[in-house]
N, CA, C and O atoms as a GROMACS GRO file, in nm:
protein
  372
    1MET      N    1   0.081  -0.119   0.000
    1MET     CA    2   0.000   0.000   0.000
    1MET      C    3   0.086   0.126   0.000
    1MET      O    4   0.054   0.224  -0.068
    2GLU      N    5   0.196   0.124   0.077
    2GLU     CA    6   0.286   0.237   0.082
    2GLU      C    7   0.349   0.263  -0.055
    2GLU      O    8   0.370   0.378  -0.094
    3ARG      N    9   0.378   0.156  -0.123
    3ARG     CA   10   0.442   0.168  -0.254
    3ARG      C   11   0.351   0.240  -0.353
    3ARG      O   12   0.398   0.323  -0.430
    4ASP      N   13   0.222   0.208  -0.351
    4ASP     CA   14   0.127   0.274  -0.441
    4ASP      C   15   0.119   0.423  -0.410
    4ASP      O   16   0.110   0.504  -0.502
    5ASN      N   17   0.123   0.458  -0.283
    5ASN     CA   18   0.117   0.598  -0.244
    5ASN      C   19   0.240   0.674  -0.291
    5ASN      O   20   0.229   0.788  -0.336
    6SER      N   21   0.358   0.613  -0.280
    6SER     CA   22   0.481   0.680  -0.324
    6SER      C   23   0.483   0.695  -0.476
    6SER      O   24   0.532   0.795  -0.527
    7ASP      N   25   0.430   0.595  -0.548
    7ASP     CA   26   0.420   0.606  -0.694
    7ASP      C   27   0.328   0.721  -0.734
    7ASP      O   28   0.356   0.794  -0.828
    8THR      N   29   0.218   0.736  -0.661
    8THR     CA   30   0.123   0.844  -0.688
    8THR      C   31   0.189   0.978  -0.661
    8THR      O   32   0.173   1.072  -0.738
    9ASN      N   33   0.263   0.988  -0.551
    9ASN     CA   34   0.332   1.113  -0.518
    9ASN      C   35   0.437   1.148  -0.622
    9ASN      O   36   0.452   1.264  -0.660
   10GLN      N   37   0.510   1.047  -0.669
   10GLN     CA   38   0.612   1.070  -0.771
   10GLN      C   39   0.549   1.117  -0.902
   10GLN      O   40   0.600   1.209  -0.966
   11SER      N   41   0.439   1.056  -0.940
   11SER     CA   42   0.376   1.097  -1.065
   11SER      C   43   0.316   1.237  -1.052
   11SER      O   44   0.318   1.314  -1.148
   12GLU      N   45   0.264   1.270  -0.934
   12GLU     CA   46   0.211   1.405  -0.912
   12GLU      C   47   0.323   1.508  -0.914
   12GLU      O   48   0.307   1.616  -0.972
   13ASN      N   49   0.436   1.476  -0.853
   13ASN     CA   50   0.551   1.567  -0.856
   13ASN      C   51   0.603   1.586  -0.997
   13ASN      O   52   0.645   1.696  -1.034
   14LEU      N   53   0.602   1.481  -1.077
   14LEU     CA   54   0.646   1.490  -1.216
   14LEU      C   55   0.552   1.579  -1.296
   14LEU      O   56   0.598   1.658  -1.378
   15ARG      N   57   0.422   1.568  -1.274
   15ARG     CA   58   0.326   1.654  -1.343
   15ARG      C   59   0.346   1.800  -1.307
   15ARG      O   60   0.342   1.887  -1.395
   16ILE      N   61   0.369   1.828  -1.181
   16ILE     CA   62   0.393   1.967  -1.137
   16ILE      C   63   0.521   2.019  -1.200
   16ILE      O   64   0.525   2.134  -1.244
   17LYS      N   65   0.624   1.938  -1.205
   17LYS     CA   66   0.751   1.980  -1.265
   17LYS      C   67   0.734   2.008  -1.414
   17LYS      O   68   0.789   2.105  -1.465
   18ASN      N   69   0.658   1.925  -1.483
   18ASN     CA   70   0.634   1.946  -1.626
   18ASN      C   71   0.553   2.074  -1.650
   18ASN      O   72   0.577   2.144  -1.748
   19ARG      N   73   0.459   2.104  -1.562
   19ARG     CA   74   0.382   2.227  -1.576
   19ARG      C   75   0.471   2.349  -1.558
   19ARG      O   76   0.462   2.446  -1.634
   20LYS      N   77   0.558   2.343  -1.458
   20LYS     CA   78   0.648   2.455  -1.435
   20LYS      C   79   0.743   2.475  -1.552
   20LYS      O   80   0.771   2.588  -1.592
   21SER      N   81   0.794   2.364  -1.607
   21SER     CA   82   0.888   2.377  -1.718
   21SER      C   83   0.816   2.428  -1.843
   21SER      O   84   0.877   2.499  -1.924
   22SER      N   85   0.690   2.394  -1.861
   22SER     CA   86   0.618   2.444  -1.978
   22SER      C   87   0.594   2.595  -1.966
   22SER      O   88   0.597   2.666  -2.066
   23VAL      N   89   0.569   2.643  -1.845
   23VAL     CA   90   0.552   2.787  -1.825
   23VAL      C   91   0.685   2.859  -1.849
   23VAL      O   92   0.688   2.966  -1.908
   24LYS      N   93   0.794   2.798  -1.803
   24LYS     CA   94   0.926   2.857  -1.827
   24LYS      C   95   0.957   2.862  -1.976
   24LYS      O   96   1.013   2.960  -2.025
   25LYS      N   97   0.922   2.756  -2.048
   25LYS     CA   98   0.946   2.754  -2.192
   25LYS      C   99   0.860   2.859  -2.263
   25LYS      O  100   0.906   2.925  -2.356
   26LEU      N  101   0.738   2.875  -2.219
   26LEU     CA  102   0.650   2.976  -2.277
   26LEU      C  103   0.705   3.115  -2.252
   26LEU      O  104   0.705   3.199  -2.342
   27PHE      N  105   0.752   3.140  -2.131
   27PHE     CA  106   0.810   3.270  -2.097
   27PHE      C  107   0.937   3.296  -2.177
   27PHE      O  108   0.957   3.406  -2.229
   28ALA      N  109   1.022   3.196  -2.188
   28ALA     CA  110   1.147   3.211  -2.264
   28ALA      C  111   1.118   3.234  -2.412
   28ALA      O  112   1.186   3.313  -2.477
   29SER      N  113   1.019   3.165  -2.465
   29SER     CA  114   0.982   3.184  -2.606
   29SER      C  115   0.934   3.326  -2.631
   29SER      O  116   0.966   3.387  -2.733
   30GLY      N  117   0.857   3.378  -2.539
   30GLY     CA  118   0.810   3.515  -2.551
   30GLY      C  119   0.924   3.616  -2.549
   30GLY      O  120   0.926   3.710  -2.628
   31LEU      N  121   1.018   3.596  -2.458
   31LEU     CA  122   1.132   3.687  -2.452
   31LEU      C  123   1.219   3.679  -2.576
   31LEU      O  124   1.267   3.781  -2.624
   32VAL      N  125   1.238   3.559  -2.630
   32VAL     CA  126   1.316   3.543  -2.753
   32VAL      C  127   1.248   3.613  -2.869
   32VAL      O  128   1.314   3.677  -2.951
   33LEU      N  129   1.116   3.602  -2.877
   33LEU     CA  130   1.044   3.671  -2.984
   33LEU      C  131   1.052   3.823  -2.970
   33LEU      O  132   1.064   3.894  -3.070
   34ILE      N  133   1.046   3.872  -2.848
   34ILE     CA  134   1.057   4.017  -2.827
   34ILE      C  135   1.196   4.065  -2.869
   34ILE      O  136   1.208   4.166  -2.939
   35LEU      N  137   1.299   3.994  -2.826
   35LEU     CA  138   1.435   4.032  -2.863
   35LEU      C  139   1.456   4.023  -3.014
   35LEU      O  140   1.522   4.108  -3.074
   36SER      N  141   1.400   3.919  -3.076
   36SER     CA  142   1.410   3.905  -3.222
   36SER      C  143   1.343   4.021  -3.293
   36SER      O  144   1.394   4.072  -3.393
   37SER      N  145   1.228   4.063  -3.241
   37SER     CA  146   1.158   4.174  -3.306
   37SER      C  147   1.238   4.304  -3.297
   37SER      O  148   1.238   4.383  -3.391
   38VAL      N  149   1.306   4.325  -3.185
   38VAL     CA  150   1.389   4.445  -3.171
   38VAL      C  151   1.505   4.440  -3.270
   38VAL      O  152   1.535   4.540  -3.335
   39LEU      N  153   1.569   4.324  -3.283
   39LEU     CA  154   1.677   4.310  -3.379
   39LEU      C  155   1.628   4.326  -3.523
   39LEU      O  156   1.697   4.385  -3.607
   40MET      N  157   1.509   4.275  -3.550
   40MET     CA  158   1.452   4.290  -3.684
   40MET      C  159   1.424   4.436  -3.715
   40MET      O  160   1.447   4.482  -3.827
   41LEU      N  161   1.374   4.509  -3.617
   41LEU     CA  162   1.348   4.651  -3.637
   41LEU      C  163   1.478   4.727  -3.664
   41LEU      O  164   1.484   4.811  -3.754
   42ILE      N  165   1.581   4.697  -3.588
   42ILE     CA  166   1.710   4.764  -3.606
   42ILE      C  167   1.767   4.734  -3.744
   42ILE      O  168   1.815   4.824  -3.813
   43LEU      N  169   1.762   4.608  -3.785
   43LEU     CA  170   1.813   4.570  -3.918
   43LEU      C  171   1.731   4.635  -4.028
   43LEU      O  172   1.787   4.691  -4.123
   44GLY      N  173   1.599   4.630  -4.017
   44GLY     CA  174   1.513   4.688  -4.120
   44GLY      C  175   1.528   4.838  -4.130
   44GLY      O  176   1.538   4.892  -4.240
   45ALA      N  177   1.530   4.906  -4.017
   45ALA     CA  178   1.544   5.051  -4.019
   45ALA      C  179   1.684   5.092  -4.064
   45ALA      O  180   1.700   5.191  -4.135
   46GLY      N  181   1.783   5.017  -4.022
   46GLY     CA  182   1.920   5.048  -4.063
   46GLY      C  183   1.940   5.034  -4.213
   46GLY      O  184   2.008   5.117  -4.274
   47MET      N  185   1.882   4.933  -4.272
   47MET     CA  186   1.894   4.914  -4.417
   47MET      C  187   1.805   5.012  -4.492
   47MET      O  188   1.832   5.046  -4.607
   48PHE      N  189   1.699   5.058  -4.428
   48PHE     CA  190   1.608   5.153  -4.492
   48PHE      C  191   1.677   5.287  -4.516
   48PHE      O  192   1.652   5.352  -4.618
   49VAL      N  193   1.761   5.328  -4.425
   49VAL     CA  194   1.827   5.458  -4.437
   49VAL      C  195   1.969   5.449  -4.493
   49VAL      O  196   2.033   5.552  -4.516
   50SER      N  197   2.019   5.328  -4.514
   50SER     CA  198   2.157   5.314  -4.561
   50SER      C  199   2.168   5.338  -4.711
   50SER      O  200   2.071   5.326  -4.786
   51ARG      N  201   2.288   5.372  -4.751
   51ARG     CA  202   2.316   5.392  -4.893
   51ARG      C  203   2.436   5.305  -4.929
   51ARG      O  204   2.524   5.282  -4.847
   52GLY      N  205   2.437   5.258  -5.049
   52GLY     CA  206   2.549   5.176  -5.093
   52GLY      C  207   2.500   5.060  -5.176
   52GLY      O  208   2.380   5.043  -5.199
   53ASN      N  209   2.593   4.983  -5.220
   53ASN     CA  210   2.563   4.865  -5.301
   53ASN      C  211   2.554   4.743  -5.211
   53ASN      O  212   2.655   4.694  -5.161
   54TYR      N  213   2.433   4.695  -5.192
   54TYR     CA  214   2.409   4.575  -5.112
   54TYR      C  215   2.352   4.469  -5.204
   54TYR      O  216   2.289   4.499  -5.305
   55SER      N  217   2.374   4.344  -5.166
   55SER     CA  218   2.320   4.234  -5.248
   55SER      C  219   2.168   4.232  -5.239
   55SER      O  220   2.109   4.281  -5.143
   56ARG      N  221   2.107   4.176  -5.339
   56ARG     CA  222   1.961   4.168  -5.343
   56ARG      C  223   1.907   4.087  -5.225
   56ARG      O  224   1.799   4.116  -5.173
   57THR      N  225   1.982   3.986  -5.183
   57THR     CA  226   1.942   3.903  -5.069
   57THR      C  227   1.936   3.986  -4.940
   57THR      O  228   1.842   3.973  -4.862
   58THR      N  229   2.035   4.069  -4.918
   58THR     CA  230   2.039   4.153  -4.798
   58THR      C  231   1.925   4.253  -4.800
   58THR      O  232   1.863   4.279  -4.696
   59ILE      N  233   1.896   4.308  -4.914
   59ILE     CA  234   1.786   4.405  -4.925
   59ILE      C  235   1.652   4.335  -4.900
   59ILE      O  236   1.567   4.389  -4.829
   60SER      N  237   1.634   4.217  -4.958
   60SER     CA  238   1.509   4.142  -4.936
   60SER      C  239   1.493   4.103  -4.790
   60SER      O  240   1.384   4.111  -4.734
   61LEU      N  241   1.603   4.060  -4.728
   61LEU     CA  242   1.598   4.022  -4.587
   61LEU      C  243   1.558   4.141  -4.501
   61LEU      O  244   1.476   4.127  -4.409
   62SER      N  245   1.614   4.257  -4.529
   62SER     CA  246   1.581   4.375  -4.449
   62SER      C  247   1.435   4.418  -4.471
   62SER      O  248   1.371   4.468  -4.379
   63GLU      N  249   1.384   4.399  -4.593
   63GLU     CA  250   1.243   4.431  -4.618
   63GLU      C  251   1.152   4.340  -4.536
   63GLU      O  252   1.056   4.388  -4.474
   64PHE      N  253   1.181   4.210  -4.535
   64PHE     CA  254   1.100   4.117  -4.456
   64PHE      C  255   1.112   4.146  -4.307
   64PHE      O  256   1.013   4.136  -4.234
   65CYS      N  257   1.230   4.182  -4.262
   65CYS     CA  258   1.248   4.217  -4.121
   65CYS      C  259   1.165   4.339  -4.084
   65CYS      O  260   1.103   4.343  -3.978
   66PHE      N  261   1.164   4.438  -4.172
   66PHE     CA  262   1.090   4.560  -4.144
   66PHE      C  263   0.939   4.535  -4.144
   66PHE      O  264   0.865   4.601  -4.071
   67ILE      N  265   0.895   4.440  -4.225
   67ILE     CA  266   0.752   4.408  -4.231
   67ILE      C  267   0.708   4.325  -4.110
   67ILE      O  268   0.602   4.350  -4.053
   68PHE      N  269   0.789   4.226  -4.070
   68PHE     CA  270   0.745   4.128  -3.971
   68PHE      C  271   0.790   4.156  -3.828
   68PHE      O  272   0.769   4.072  -3.741
   69TRP      N  273   0.851   4.271  -3.801
   69TRP     CA  274   0.894   4.294  -3.663
   69TRP      C  275   0.775   4.318  -3.571
   69TRP      O  276   0.781   4.280  -3.454
   70VAL      N  277   0.669   4.378  -3.620
   70VAL     CA  278   0.551   4.404  -3.535
   70VAL      C  279   0.479   4.275  -3.497
   70VAL      O  280   0.446   4.257  -3.379
   71PRO      N  281   0.452   4.182  -3.592
   71PRO     CA  282   0.388   4.056  -3.550
   71PRO      C  283   0.474   3.976  -3.451
   71PRO      O  284   0.421   3.914  -3.360
   72PHE      N  285   0.606   3.979  -3.469
   72PHE     CA  286   0.694   3.910  -3.374
   72PHE      C  287   0.684   3.974  -3.235
   72PHE      O  288   0.681   3.904  -3.134
   73LEU      N  289   0.678   4.105  -3.232
   73LEU     CA  290   0.666   4.175  -3.104
   73LEU      C  291   0.533   4.142  -3.036
   73LEU      O  292   0.530   4.115  -2.916
   74ILE      N  293   0.426   4.143  -3.112
   74ILE     CA  294   0.294   4.112  -3.055
   74ILE      C  295   0.290   3.969  -3.003
   74ILE      O  296   0.240   3.945  -2.893
   75ALA      N  297   0.342   3.875  -3.082
   75ALA     CA  298   0.343   3.735  -3.038
   75ALA      C  299   0.428   3.717  -2.914
   75ALA      O  300   0.390   3.643  -2.823
   76GLY      N  301   0.541   3.784  -2.907
   76GLY     CA  302   0.627   3.775  -2.790
   76GLY      C  303   0.562   3.831  -2.665
   76GLY      O  304   0.571   3.772  -2.558
   77VAL      N  305   0.496   3.945  -2.680
   77VAL     CA  306   0.428   4.005  -2.564
   77VAL      C  307   0.313   3.915  -2.518
   77VAL      O  308   0.293   3.897  -2.398
   78LEU      N  309   0.240   3.859  -2.612
   78LEU     CA  310   0.128   3.771  -2.575
   78LEU      C  311   0.177   3.645  -2.505
   78LEU      O  312   0.119   3.603  -2.404
   79LEU      N  313   0.284   3.584  -2.556
   79LEU     CA  314   0.337   3.463  -2.491
   79LEU      C  315   0.391   3.493  -2.352
   79LEU      O  316   0.368   3.417  -2.258
   80THR      N  317   0.462   3.603  -2.338
   80THR     CA  318   0.515   3.641  -2.208
   80THR      C  319   0.403   3.672  -2.110
   80THR      O  320   0.407   3.630  -1.994
   81PHE      N  321   0.303   3.745  -2.156
   81PHE     CA  322   0.188   3.778  -2.072
   81PHE      C  323   0.112   3.652  -2.031
   81PHE      O  324   0.071   3.639  -1.916
   82ALA      N  325   0.095   3.558  -2.125
   82ALA     CA  326   0.026   3.433  -2.093
   82ALA      C  327   0.103   3.353  -1.989
   82ALA      O  328   0.042   3.296  -1.898
   83ALA      N  329   0.234   3.348  -2.000
   83ALA     CA  330   0.315   3.276  -1.902
   83ALA      C  331   0.304   3.340  -1.764
   83ALA      O  332   0.294   3.269  -1.664
   84LEU      N  333   0.304   3.472  -1.760
   84LEU     CA  334   0.291   3.540  -1.630
   84LEU      C  335   0.154   3.518  -1.569
   84LEU      O  336   0.143   3.500  -1.447
   85VAL      N  337   0.050   3.519  -1.650
   85VAL     CA  338  -0.086   3.494  -1.599
   85VAL      C  339  -0.098   3.352  -1.547
   85VAL      O  340  -0.154   3.330  -1.439
   86ILE      N  341  -0.047   3.255  -1.623
   86ILE     CA  342  -0.055   3.115  -1.579
   86ILE      C  343   0.022   3.097  -1.449
   86ILE      O  344  -0.025   3.028  -1.358
   87LYS      N  345   0.139   3.158  -1.439
   87LYS     CA  346   0.218   3.145  -1.318
   87LYS      C  347   0.147   3.208  -1.199
   87LYS      O  348   0.149   3.152  -1.090
   88SER      N  349   0.085   3.324  -1.218
   88SER     CA  350   0.016   3.389  -1.106
   88SER      C  351  -0.109   3.312  -1.064
   88SER      O  352  -0.142   3.307  -0.946
   89VAL      N  353  -0.179   3.253  -1.160
   89VAL     CA  354  -0.298   3.174  -1.127
   89VAL      C  355  -0.258   3.050  -1.049
   89VAL      O  356  -0.324   3.013  -0.952
   90ARG      N  357  -0.151   2.986  -1.091
   90ARG     CA  358  -0.106   2.866  -1.020
   90ARG      C  359  -0.052   2.896  -0.882
   90ARG      O  360  -0.069   2.816  -0.790
   91SER      N  361   0.014   3.009  -0.867
   91SER     CA  362   0.069   3.042  -0.736
   91SER      C  363  -0.039   3.086  -0.638
   91SER      O  364  -0.019   3.077  -0.516
   92SER      N  365  -0.152   3.133  -0.688
   92SER     CA  366  -0.261   3.175  -0.599
   92SER      C  367  -0.342   3.058  -0.545
   92SER      O  368  -0.422   3.075  -0.454
   93ARG      N  369  -0.322   2.942  -0.601
   93ARG     CA  370  -0.398   2.823  -0.554
   93ARG      C  371  -0.350   2.774  -0.423
   93ARG      O  372  -0.403   2.676  -0.370
   0.00000   0.00000   0.00000
């Protein structure tokens, strides 16, 4: 009987650990997306005002960066906010 109880406790502890790690992964993903969006904005704006002979690939990359930095920022903020809400809801229990 004791063995069944310890198995139940171990499986419950494993579930709690997996939940915590998923929130950490969600938070880290949000931060990475936010940082990526900032870098994309810097690259896009920098190439927008630069002068010189750049390869077509570099110009295309900077155009895509300038277009997609806002969706990356929004997704990053949403993921980070969701992770913080989930963490606060779980800690209030």
